[in-house]
C-alpha positions as CSV (number, residue, x, y, z in Angstrom):
1,M,77.0,84.6,85.2
2,S,75.4,82.8,88.1
3,N,74.5,84.8,91.2
4,F,76.9,82.6,93.3
5,K,79.8,83.7,91.0
6,K,78.7,87.3,91.4
7,F,78.7,86.9,95.2
8,I,82.2,85.3,95.2
9,I,83.6,88.1,92.9
10,T,82.0,90.8,95.2
11,V,83.5,89.3,98.4
12,T,87.0,88.8,96.6
13,V,86.9,92.5,95.6
14,G,85.9,93.5,99.1
15,I,88.8,91.6,100.5
16,V,91.3,93.2,98.1
17,A,89.8,96.6,98.9
18,L,90.3,95.9,102.7
19,I,93.9,95.0,102.1
20,A,94.5,98.0,99.9
21,E,93.1,100.6,102.5
22,F,94.1,99.0,105.8
23,G,97.2,97.0,104.6
24,F,98.8,99.4,102.2
25,K,97.1,102.6,103.2
26,Q,95.6,103.1,99.7
27,P,91.9,104.2,100.3
28,K,91.7,105.5,96.7
29,I,92.4,102.1,95.4
30,A,89.8,100.6,97.7
31,F,87.2,103.2,96.7
32,W,87.8,102.7,92.9
33,L,87.5,98.9,93.3
34,I,84.3,99.1,95.2
35,L,83.0,101.8,92.7
36,L,83.9,99.4,89.8
37,I,82.0,96.4,91.2
38,G,79.2,98.6,92.5
39,G,78.8,100.3,89.1
40,I,78.7,96.9,87.2
41,T,76.1,95.5,89.7
42,T,74.0,98.7,89.6
43,I,74.0,98.7,85.8
44,S,73.0,95.0,85.8
45,M,70.2,95.6,88.3
46,F,69.0,98.7,86.4
47,I,68.6,96.7,83.2
48,G,66.7,94.0,85.1
49,M,64.5,96.7,86.6
50,I,63.7,98.1,83.1
51,K,62.7,94.7,81.9
52,T,60.4,94.3,85.0
53,L,58.8,97.7,84.3
54,K,58.2,96.8,80.6
55,S,56.4,93.6,81.7
56,G,54.0,95.8,83.7
57,K,55.3,95.0,87.1
58,Y,57.1,97.0,89.7
59,G,59.7,95.6,92.1
60,V,61.8,96.8,95.0
61,D,65.2,96.6,93.3
62,I,65.1,100.4,92.7
63,L,65.7,100.8,96.5
64,A,68.8,98.7,96.3
65,I,70.1,100.7,93.3
66,T,69.4,103.9,95.2
67,A,71.3,102.7,98.3
68,I,74.3,101.7,96.2
69,V,74.4,104.9,94.2
70,A,73.7,107.1,97.3
71,T,76.4,105.6,99.5
72,L,79.1,105.8,96.7
73,A,78.1,109.5,95.9
74,V,78.7,110.6,99.5
75,G,81.9,108.6,99.9
76,Q,80.4,105.8,102.2
77,Y,82.0,103.1,99.9
78,W,82.2,100.5,102.7
79,A,78.6,100.7,103.4
80,S,78.1,100.3,99.6
81,L,80.2,97.2,99.7
82,T,78.2,95.8,102.5
83,V,74.9,96.3,100.6
84,L,76.5,94.7,97.5
85,I,77.6,91.7,99.4
86,M,74.1,91.3,101.0
87,L,72.4,91.7,97.6
88,T,74.5,89.1,95.7
89,G,74.6,86.8,98.7
90,G,70.7,87.1,98.9
91,D,70.3,86.3,95.2
92,S,72.6,83.3,95.7
93,L,70.5,82.2,98.5
94,E,67.3,82.6,96.4
95,D,68.9,80.4,93.7
96,Y,69.8,77.8,96.3
97,A,66.2,77.9,97.7
98,S,64.8,77.2,94.2
99,R,67.1,74.2,93.7
100,Q,66.2,72.8,97.1
101,A,62.5,72.6,96.0
102,G,63.0,69.0,94.5
103,K,66.0,68.0,96.7
104,E,64.2,65.4,98.7
105,L,62.8,63.8,95.4
106,K,66.1,64.2,93.5
107,A,67.6,61.5,95.8
108,L,65.4,59.1,93.8
109,L,67.4,59.5,90.7
110,D,70.5,58.3,92.4
111,N,68.8,55.1,93.5
112,T,67.0,54.2,90.2
113,P,67.2,50.4,89.7
114,T,68.8,49.5,86.4
115,T,68.7,45.7,86.6
116,A,66.2,43.0,87.6
117,H,66.7,39.3,88.5
118,L,64.5,37.5,85.9
119,L,63.2,34.0,86.8
120,S,62.9,31.5,84.2
121,D,62.6,27.7,85.1
122,D,64.1,28.6,88.4
123,T,67.1,30.1,86.7
124,V,68.0,33.7,87.6
125,T,69.3,36.0,85.0
126,D,70.2,39.6,85.4
127,V,68.6,41.7,82.7
128,K,68.0,45.5,82.2
129,V,65.0,46.6,84.0
130,E,63.4,48.3,80.9
131,T,63.3,44.8,79.2
132,V,61.1,43.3,81.9
133,K,57.6,42.6,80.6
134,I,54.2,42.4,82.1
135,G,53.7,38.8,83.4
136,D,57.4,38.2,84.0
137,R,58.6,36.6,87.3
138,I,61.5,38.3,89.0
139,L,63.4,37.9,92.3
140,V,63.9,40.8,94.6
141,K,66.7,40.0,97.1
142,P,66.9,41.4,100.6
143,G,67.8,45.0,100.9
144,E,67.1,45.7,97.2
145,V,65.0,48.5,95.6
146,I,62.0,46.9,93.9
147,P,62.5,47.7,90.2
148,V,58.9,47.5,88.8
149,D,55.3,47.4,90.1
150,A,54.6,43.9,90.8
151,T,52.5,41.4,92.9
152,V,54.1,39.1,95.5
153,E,53.8,35.5,94.3
154,K,56.1,33.9,96.9
155,G,57.6,35.0,100.2
156,S,56.8,37.6,102.9
157,S,58.9,40.6,103.8
158,F,58.6,44.0,105.5
159,V,58.9,46.7,102.7
160,D,59.9,50.3,103.3
161,E,57.7,52.6,101.1
162,S,58.9,55.9,102.8
163,S,60.6,57.3,99.7
164,L,57.3,57.1,97.8
165,T,54.6,57.7,100.4
166,G,56.4,59.3,103.3
167,E,55.1,56.6,105.6
168,S,58.0,55.7,107.9
169,K,56.7,52.4,109.1
170,P,57.6,49.4,107.0
171,V,54.6,47.5,105.4
172,D,54.2,43.8,105.8
173,K,53.9,42.3,102.3
174,T,52.8,38.7,101.6
175,V,51.4,36.6,98.7
176,G,48.9,38.7,96.6
177,D,50.1,42.1,97.9
178,E,51.1,44.8,95.4
179,L,54.6,46.3,95.5
180,M,55.4,49.7,94.2
181,S,58.7,50.2,92.3
182,G,61.1,52.3,94.3
183,S,60.2,50.8,97.7
184,L,62.9,49.0,99.6
185,N,62.7,45.3,100.3
186,G,63.4,44.2,103.9
187,D,65.3,41.1,105.0
188,A,63.6,38.3,103.1
189,A,63.7,37.4,99.3
190,L,60.5,37.8,97.4
191,T,59.3,36.3,94.1
192,V,57.1,38.8,92.4
193,K,55.0,38.9,89.2
194,V,55.2,42.1,87.1
195,Y,52.0,43.9,86.3
196,K,53.5,47.2,84.9
197,E,56.5,47.8,82.7
198,A,59.4,49.9,84.1
199,K,58.3,53.0,82.1
200,D,54.8,52.9,83.6
201,S,55.9,52.0,87.1
202,Q,55.6,54.2,90.2
203,Y,59.3,54.8,90.6
204,Q,59.7,56.0,87.0
205,L,56.6,58.3,87.5
206,L,58.6,60.1,90.3
207,V,61.7,60.3,88.2
208,K,59.8,62.0,85.5
209,L,58.4,64.5,88.0
210,V,61.9,65.3,89.3
211,K,63.2,65.8,85.8
212,E,60.1,68.0,85.0
213,S,60.8,70.1,88.0
214,A,64.4,70.5,87.1
215,A,63.5,71.6,83.6
216,R,60.9,73.9,84.8
217,P,62.1,75.3,88.2
218,A,59.7,77.0,90.6
219,K,59.1,80.6,89.8
220,F,58.7,82.2,93.1
221,V,56.7,85.3,93.4
222,R,58.2,88.1,95.4
223,L,55.5,88.9,97.9
224,A,57.4,92.0,98.7
225,D,56.7,93.3,95.3
226,R,53.0,93.6,96.3
227,Y,54.1,96.2,98.9
228,A,56.7,97.6,96.7
229,V,55.1,100.9,95.7
230,P,54.1,102.1,99.2
231,F,57.3,100.9,100.7
232,T,59.4,102.6,98.1
233,L,57.4,105.9,98.5
234,V,57.7,105.7,102.3
235,A,61.5,105.2,102.1
236,Y,62.0,108.1,99.7
237,L,59.7,110.2,101.8
238,I,61.7,109.5,105.0
239,G,65.0,109.9,103.3
240,G,64.0,113.0,101.5
241,V,62.6,114.7,104.6
242,A,65.8,113.8,106.5
243,W,68.0,115.3,103.8
244,F,65.8,118.4,103.6
245,L,65.8,119.1,107.3
246,S,69.5,118.2,108.0
247,K,70.8,119.7,104.7
248,D,73.1,116.7,104.7
249,P,72.9,114.2,101.7
250,V,74.6,111.6,103.9
251,R,71.4,111.4,105.9
252,F,69.5,110.3,102.8
253,A,72.1,107.7,102.1
254,E,71.9,106.3,105.6
255,V,68.1,105.9,105.2
256,M,68.5,104.3,101.8
257,V,71.0,101.7,103.2
258,V,68.5,100.6,105.9
259,A,65.7,100.5,103.2
260,S,67.6,97.9,101.2
261,P,65.0,95.2,100.3
262,C,67.2,92.1,100.6
263,P,65.2,90.4,103.4
264,L,61.9,91.1,101.8
265,I,63.0,89.5,98.6
266,L,64.2,86.4,100.5
267,A,61.3,85.8,102.8
268,A,58.8,84.5,100.3
269,P,61.1,82.0,98.5
270,V,62.4,80.6,101.8
271,A,58.9,80.1,103.1
272,L,57.7,78.5,99.8
273,V,60.6,76.0,99.8
274,A,60.0,75.2,103.4
275,G,56.3,74.6,102.5
276,M,57.1,72.3,99.5
277,S,59.6,70.4,101.8
278,R,56.8,69.9,104.4
279,S,54.4,68.8,101.7
280,S,56.8,66.1,100.5
281,R,57.1,64.7,104.1
282,H,53.4,64.2,103.9
283,G,53.5,62.3,100.6
284,I,52.6,65.3,98.4
285,V,54.7,66.4,95.5
286,V,54.1,70.1,94.8
287,K,55.8,71.0,91.5
288,T,56.2,74.7,91.9
289,G,55.9,77.5,94.3
290,M,53.2,79.0,92.3
291,T,51.1,75.9,93.1
292,I,51.4,76.6,96.8
293,E,50.0,80.1,96.3
294,K,47.1,79.0,94.2
295,L,46.2,76.1,96.6
296,A,46.2,78.6,99.5
297,K,43.7,80.9,97.6
298,A,41.5,78.1,96.1
299,Q,37.8,78.8,96.2
300,T,36.5,75.8,94.3
301,I,37.4,72.1,94.1
302,A,36.2,69.4,91.8
303,F,36.6,65.6,92.2
304,D,36.5,62.8,89.8
305,K,34.6,59.7,91.2
306,T,36.4,56.4,90.4
307,G,39.7,56.1,92.1
308,T,39.4,59.5,93.8
309,I,36.2,59.7,95.8
310,T,35.9,56.0,95.7
311,A,38.7,53.5,96.2
312,G,39.1,52.8,92.5
313,R,39.3,49.0,93.3
314,L,36.3,46.7,93.0
315,F,35.3,44.8,96.1
316,V,33.3,41.6,96.3
317,D,29.7,42.6,97.0
318,R,27.7,39.4,97.0
319,V,27.9,35.8,96.0
320,E,24.9,34.1,94.4
321,I,24.9,30.3,94.5
322,A,23.4,28.4,91.5
323,D,24.4,24.8,92.6
324,S,23.5,23.6,96.1
325,A,26.7,21.5,96.1
326,Y,28.7,24.6,96.6
327,D,28.7,27.4,99.2
328,R,30.1,31.0,99.2
329,H,33.4,29.9,100.6
330,T,33.9,27.3,97.8
331,V,32.8,29.5,95.0
332,I,35.3,32.3,96.0
333,Q,38.0,29.7,96.7
334,L,37.7,28.2,93.2
335,A,37.3,31.4,91.4
336,A,40.2,33.1,93.2
337,S,42.5,30.0,92.8
338,A,41.8,30.1,89.1
339,E,42.5,33.8,88.8
340,Q,45.6,33.9,90.9
341,A,48.0,34.0,88.0
342,S,45.9,36.5,86.0
343,T,46.6,40.3,86.0
344,H,43.1,41.4,85.5
345,I,41.7,44.0,88.0
346,L,38.9,41.6,89.0
347,S,41.4,38.9,89.6
348,R,43.2,41.1,92.1
349,S,39.9,42.0,93.8
350,L,38.9,38.3,94.1
351,I,42.3,37.3,95.6
352,A,42.1,40.3,98.0
353,D,38.8,39.2,99.2
354,A,39.9,35.6,99.6
355,K,42.8,36.8,101.6
356,K,40.7,39.0,103.8
357,E,38.3,36.1,104.5
358,K,41.4,33.9,105.1
359,I,40.4,31.4,102.3
360,K,43.2,29.2,101.3
361,L,43.9,29.3,97.6
362,L,44.4,26.0,95.8
363,P,47.2,25.3,93.2
364,S,46.1,26.1,89.7
365,E,47.4,24.8,86.3
366,D,47.0,25.3,82.6
367,L,45.8,28.9,82.9
368,E,44.3,30.1,79.6
369,E,43.0,33.7,79.2
370,V,40.3,33.9,76.6
371,T,40.3,37.5,75.3
372,G,37.1,39.3,76.1
373,Q,35.6,36.3,77.8
374,G,37.5,35.3,80.9
375,I,40.0,32.7,82.1
376,K,40.1,29.0,82.3
377,A,42.3,27.0,84.6
378,T,42.5,23.5,86.2
379,V,42.1,23.8,90.0
380,D,42.1,20.7,92.2
381,G,41.6,18.5,89.1
382,K,38.5,20.4,88.0
383,S,38.1,22.6,85.0
384,V,37.1,26.1,86.3
385,K,36.0,28.9,84.1
386,V,35.6,32.5,85.4
387,G,34.2,35.4,83.2
388,K,31.2,36.4,81.2
389,A,27.9,34.6,81.5
390,G,28.0,32.8,78.2
391,F,31.6,31.7,78.9
392,A,30.4,30.1,82.2
393,H,27.4,28.5,80.5
394,T,24.6,30.6,81.8
395,E,22.7,33.8,81.0
396,S,23.1,37.2,82.6
397,H,20.3,39.1,84.2
398,L,22.4,41.8,85.7
399,S,21.5,45.5,85.5
400,S,23.8,47.8,83.4
401,D,25.1,49.2,86.7
402,E,26.5,45.9,88.1
403,T,29.8,44.3,87.5
404,A,30.2,40.5,88.0
405,V,32.0,37.3,87.1
406,F,30.3,34.0,86.5
407,V,31.9,30.7,87.7
408,S,31.5,27.2,86.3
409,V,33.1,23.9,87.2
410,D,33.5,21.2,84.6
411,D,31.1,23.3,82.3
412,Q,28.5,23.4,85.0
413,F,27.5,26.9,86.2
414,I,27.8,27.2,90.0
415,G,27.5,30.8,91.0
416,M,28.0,34.4,90.3
417,I,30.2,37.0,92.1
418,T,29.3,40.7,91.9
419,F,31.6,43.6,92.7
420,K,31.1,47.2,93.7
421,D,33.4,50.2,94.0
422,V,33.2,51.7,97.6
423,V,33.7,55.2,98.9
424,R,37.0,55.8,100.5
425,K,36.6,55.8,104.3
426,E,38.5,59.1,104.5
427,T,36.4,60.9,101.9
428,P,33.6,62.4,104.1
429,E,36.1,63.7,106.5
430,T,38.2,65.2,103.6
431,I,35.1,67.1,102.3
432,N,34.4,68.5,105.8
433,K,38.0,69.6,106.2
434,L,38.0,71.4,102.9
435,K,34.8,73.2,103.9
436,A,36.4,74.2,107.2
437,L,39.5,75.5,105.2
438,G,37.1,77.9,103.3
439,I,36.4,75.9,100.1
440,D,32.6,75.7,100.0
441,N,32.3,75.2,96.2
442,I,32.8,71.4,96.0
443,S,31.7,69.4,92.9
444,L,31.7,65.8,91.8
445,I,32.5,65.5,88.0
446,T,32.2,61.9,86.7
447,G,31.4,59.9,83.6
448,D,29.1,57.5,85.6
449,K,25.4,57.6,85.3
450,N,23.4,60.1,87.4
451,S,21.9,57.6,89.7
452,I,25.4,56.3,90.8
453,A,26.9,59.8,91.0
454,Q,24.1,61.1,93.1
455,T,24.3,58.2,95.5
456,I,28.0,58.6,96.1
457,A,27.8,62.4,96.3
458,K,25.1,62.1,99.0
459,Q,27.3,59.7,101.0
460,V,30.2,62.1,101.1
461,G,28.4,65.4,101.5
462,I,28.7,66.9,98.0
463,T,25.7,68.6,96.6
464,N,27.0,69.8,93.2
465,V,27.0,66.9,90.8
466,H,28.0,66.6,87.1
467,S,27.3,63.2,85.7
468,E,27.8,61.3,82.4
469,C,30.7,63.7,81.5
470,L,33.2,63.0,78.7
471,P,36.7,64.4,79.1
472,E,35.7,67.5,77.0
473,D,32.6,68.0,79.3
474,K,34.9,68.2,82.3
475,I,37.1,70.8,80.6
476,A,34.0,72.9,79.8
477,I,32.8,72.7,83.4
478,L,36.1,73.9,84.7
479,K,36.5,76.6,82.2
480,N,33.1,78.1,83.0
481,V,33.8,78.5,86.7
482,N,33.3,82.2,87.6
483,D,36.4,84.3,88.2
484,S,35.0,85.1,91.8
485,E,35.1,81.3,92.5
486,R,38.7,80.8,91.4
487,P,41.4,79.4,91.7
488,V,39.8,76.0,91.0
489,I,41.3,72.7,92.0
490,M,40.6,69.4,90.0
491,V,41.4,66.1,91.7
492,G,41.6,62.9,89.5
493,D,43.5,59.8,88.9
494,G,42.6,58.4,85.5
495,V,43.9,59.0,81.9
496,N,40.7,60.7,81.1
497,D,41.3,63.1,83.9
498,A,44.5,64.4,82.4
499,P,43.0,67.2,80.2
500,A,40.9,68.4,83.1
501,L,43.9,68.4,85.4
502,S,45.8,70.5,82.9
503,I,43.0,73.1,82.4
504,A,42.3,73.6,86.2
505,D,44.2,76.3,88.1
506,V,45.6,73.5,90.2
507,G,45.5,69.8,89.1
508,I,46.0,67.2,91.8
509,A,46.6,63.6,90.7
510,M,46.1,60.6,93.0
511,G,49.4,59.0,91.9
512,A,49.7,56.1,94.2
513,H,47.7,53.8,91.9
514,G,46.6,56.4,89.3
515,S,47.8,56.8,85.7
516,T,51.1,58.3,84.6
517,A,49.3,60.6,82.2
518,A,47.3,62.1,85.1
519,S,50.4,62.7,87.3
520,E,52.3,64.3,84.5
521,S,49.4,66.7,83.8
522,A,49.0,67.7,87.4
523,D,50.6,70.5,89.4
524,A,50.7,68.3,92.5
525,V,50.7,64.5,93.0
526,I,49.5,62.6,96.0
527,L,51.8,59.7,96.6
528,R,49.8,58.0,99.3
529,D,46.6,56.2,98.5
530,D,44.8,58.7,100.7
531,L,42.4,61.4,99.6
532,G,42.9,63.1,103.0
533,R,46.2,64.4,101.5
534,V,44.2,66.8,99.4
535,A,42.9,68.7,102.4
536,E,46.4,68.4,103.9
537,A,47.9,70.1,100.8
538,V,45.5,73.0,101.0
539,N,46.2,73.3,104.8
540,I,49.9,73.3,104.3
541,S,49.7,75.9,101.5
542,Q,47.5,78.2,103.5
543,N,49.8,78.0,106.5
544,T,52.9,78.5,104.2
545,M,51.4,81.6,102.6
546,K,50.4,83.0,106.0
547,I,54.0,82.6,107.2
548,A,55.4,84.0,104.0
549,K,53.2,87.2,104.4
550,Q,54.0,87.5,108.0
551,S,57.8,87.2,107.3
552,V,57.6,89.9,104.6
553,L,55.6,92.3,106.8
554,I,58.0,91.7,109.7
555,G,60.8,92.8,107.3
556,I,58.9,95.8,106.2
557,F,58.1,96.9,109.8
558,I,61.7,96.5,111.0
559,C,63.0,98.4,107.9
560,V,60.5,101.3,108.4
561,F,61.5,101.5,112.1
562,L,65.2,101.6,111.3
563,M,64.6,104.2,108.5
564,L,62.9,106.5,111.0
565,V,65.9,106.1,113.4
566,A,68.4,106.6,110.6
567,S,66.6,109.8,109.6
568,F,67.9,111.4,112.8
569,G,71.4,110.5,112.0
570,V,71.7,107.9,114.8
571,I,72.7,105.0,112.5
572,P,75.9,105.6,110.4
573,A,75.6,104.1,106.8
574,L,78.1,101.2,107.6
575,L,76.1,100.3,110.8
576,G,72.9,100.6,108.8
577,A,74.2,98.1,106.2
578,A,75.3,95.7,109.0
579,L,71.9,95.9,110.6
580,Q,70.5,94.5,107.4
581,E,72.0,91.2,108.4
582,V,69.8,91.3,111.6
583,I,66.7,91.9,109.3
584,D,67.8,89.1,107.0
585,T,68.2,86.7,109.9
586,V,64.8,87.5,111.4
587,S,63.0,87.3,108.0
588,I,64.6,84.0,107.1
589,L,64.0,82.4,110.5
590,S,60.4,83.5,110.4
591,A,59.9,82.0,106.9
592,L,61.5,78.7,107.9
593,R,58.6,78.2,110.3
594,A,56.7,77.0,107.3
595,K,58.6,73.7,107.3
596,N,57.3,72.7,110.7
597,D,54.1,70.7,111.3
598,R,51.6,72.4,113.5
C-alpha cells in the first residue's frame, strides 16, 4: 500500500473517531479505532525497523514507535492519532519529493515529436520521426519542436532552447547553424539537413534520462539517521528522568510525542529535491539525490581533453597558399562551398569559419563523397576537391599532430587548410573555481600524446597529467585513487569516456554535443555546452548539503528544547503532537532554501 493511501486511511479513521466521541458520545469506539490503526502502523514500522537494523544501519523510527505506544498506553489516544497523521503525511510528502526530482524534465515526454515534414523534390510528406535518416532534408514550421538534430540549410529564425539548456533567451539560427532536437522553432520556417537520427538526437537523450530516473528513483539518505543514536539516547534520557522524578508515565509519553522524528526525516529529502530542481534550471541534470551528496564531498576531479577541456570542435588554424592565383579568402570560399552539403566534422568547421569571416558561399553541384579520401563538387563551374593530400594531387609534409585538408581546383593543387582544437574559454576559470570549492586534486586524462596534453594542461592550470590513455587506462587511474582523496569526479563527453564515467564516484557528461553512451553512463549531464556548469554543479551540491544539514539540526535543536519543556509537564501530549507541525514547517521551509540561487 502506498504511503498516500495510508495517510488517507489514517485521516478517515480519525474523522470517524471524532464523530464517534464528540457526535455520539462513544469515547471507547474512538479509542479502539485509533488503537487499531495505531497498532497496524506500529507493527508495519517495527518490521521496517528490524530490516533496517539487519542491514547494519540505525534509524530514528524507534522514537515514532515509542511515541505511538506510549500515548496509547496512558490513554492519550488523540495525541497518538496526531502523531500517526503526521507520520503517514510525512511519508507521503517524502514520496512526493522523490517523484518531483524529475518533474521539470518529465515535461519533455509530453512534447516528444512523433512526425517530421520530409522534403523531397520540393514535396512535403509527413513521416514518423524515427524513419528520418542522416542527410534527409526536412521542413520545420513556425512554432514546432525540432524533431532531430540538424543543420539549417535555408531560412533564419529565433529558436528557444530553454527546455534543453535552461537558457531563456532565444538563439538566432541561420544557414549553417546546428539545431538541437527538442528546441522550439520561432516564427519562421526552416529547411534543415539531418545529421543525427532520432534515436541519437539530443531530445531522445533527455527522454532516456527521464525514463532512467523513473525506473531508478532517487534514494534519499536520511541525514537525521546520522544523529539517530545520540538523539534517541537524549530523548529516552529526558523522558526517563521526567518519569522517574514525577512518578507519572504520562510525562514520559509527553516527552516522546515531542521527540517524534517526522521533521528530521523530511528535511533532507526536501533539500535534495530543491537542489536537483535548482541544478536543472542551470542546465544540469542530476539523476539522483545521492549524486548531490557525493558532489558536495568530492575531493578529486579528472577531465577528458577533447570536447571537455577543449571545445571538441576543430577551428581553422592557418591557410597555406600553393598557387599565387588564389588568396586565403578564395581558398576557404571554394573549400567551404564544396563542403556545404557534407556532414563531415571538418566540413562544419570550414563552414563555421567562412561564416565567421563573412565569406559568401557559392552554389555547389554534383557533390560526391569518396570514402576515406574527401569530397568532390562543382563550384562556380570548377571541379573542386577537398580531402587528403593524394586526393588533391599533392604530397603531405604534416606532422602527426596536425589535422588538415588539401584543396585542388581542376586537378591543380591550390592550398592547404589546417585545423586545431582550442581550449574552451571558460576552462581556466572553471579550474580556479573548483580549487576555490576545495577540490585541489585535479587531473587531465587523455588519449592524446604527452606533448599535446602537457601544453593544454599548462594553459588551464592543471599539473597532474595522464596522456596516451586507452579507456582501460582511464579506469585503472580512477580505481587507484586513494580513499582519502574520494569521492572522485570524472568529466567527459566521448564514447570512450563512458566506462570511466561509470567507474567514477560521480560521472559528469558534457551532453550538449557529446555522445549518448557517455550521457547514459553518467550520474549527471551538462546540457549546456559550458564546462563552467561542472563547477556550478559542485557549488550547488555543496550549498544544498549545507542547507540540508542545517535544516536537520534546526529540527533536532527545537525537538530537544521542547522535550526539556515537556519533561516539566508544561506541554500536554496533544499539544506536543500539534507542536510537531511547527517543527515540520520550520524544517521544510529551511530545506526549501536550497532551491534559491545565491
